[in-house]
C-alpha positions in Angstrom: -3.6 4.0 -13.7 -1.1 3.0 -11.0 -3.1 1.5 -7.8 -0.9 2.1 -4.7 -1.3 0.7 -1.0 0.6 2.7 1.4 1.7 1.1 4.5 3.4 3.6 7.0 3.0 3.6 10.6 3.8 7.5 11.1 0.7 9.4 10.2 2.2 12.5 9.3 4.5 10.9 6.9 1.5 8.8 5.3 -0.7 11.9 4.9 2.2 13.4 3.2 3.0 10.9 0.9 -0.8 10.5 -0.1 -0.7 14.5 -0.8 2.5 14.0 -2.9 1.0 10.8 -4.8 -2.2 12.4 -5.4 -0.7 15.4 -7.4 0.0 12.8 -10.0 -2.8 12.0 -12.8 -1.8 8.5 -13.0 -1.4 7.3 -9.5 -4.4 6.8 -7.2 -3.7 5.7 -3.4 -6.4 2.9 -3.2 -5.6 2.0 0.4 -3.4 3.2 3.7 -2.7 1.1 6.5 -0.6 1.8 9.7 -0.1 -1.5 11.0 1.1 -4.8 9.4 -2.0 -6.9 10.0 -4.0 -4.8 8.0 -1.9 -5.0 5.0 -3.0 -8.5 3.7 -6.8 -7.7 3.7 -6.3 -4.2 2.5 -4.2 -5.6 -0.7 -6.6 -8.6 -1.1 -9.7 -5.9 -1.5 -7.8 -3.1 -3.4 -5.3 -5.1 -5.4 -2.8 -2.5 -6.0 -0.2 -2.6 -8.5 2.4 -1.1 -6.3 3.0 -2.5 -2.7 6.0 -1.2 -0.8 6.0 -2.3 3.0 8.0 -1.0 5.7 6.5 -1.3 9.1 7.9 -2.3 12.3 7.7 -6.0 12.8 6.9 -6.9 9.1 8.8 -7.9 6.1 7.5 -7.6 2.7 8.2 -11.2 1.5 5.6 -13.1 3.7 3.0 -10.6 2.8 3.8 -10.4 -0.8 3.8 -14.6 -1.1 0.2 -14.3 0.9 -1.4 -11.4 -1.5 0.0 -12.7 -4.7 0.2 -11.1 -8.3 -1.8 -7.6 -8.4 -4.4 -7.4 -11.0 -3.9 -5.3 -14.2 -6.8 -2.9 -13.5 
């Protein structure tokens, strides 16, 4: 199972992406965030295997360094 944290500020796009990802048997959206400040707490709580961040005012590298390596579950 691929665990995904979806970080997207546009709700309609976020909802659409979740709907499409949920069609796949081996993908599970474990968290959704709309603002950059919610990324680290959500990732630490859910330990997604996939983390792609593109929110205004954020860059993925500092968050990725804070979060560390995702778990293998």
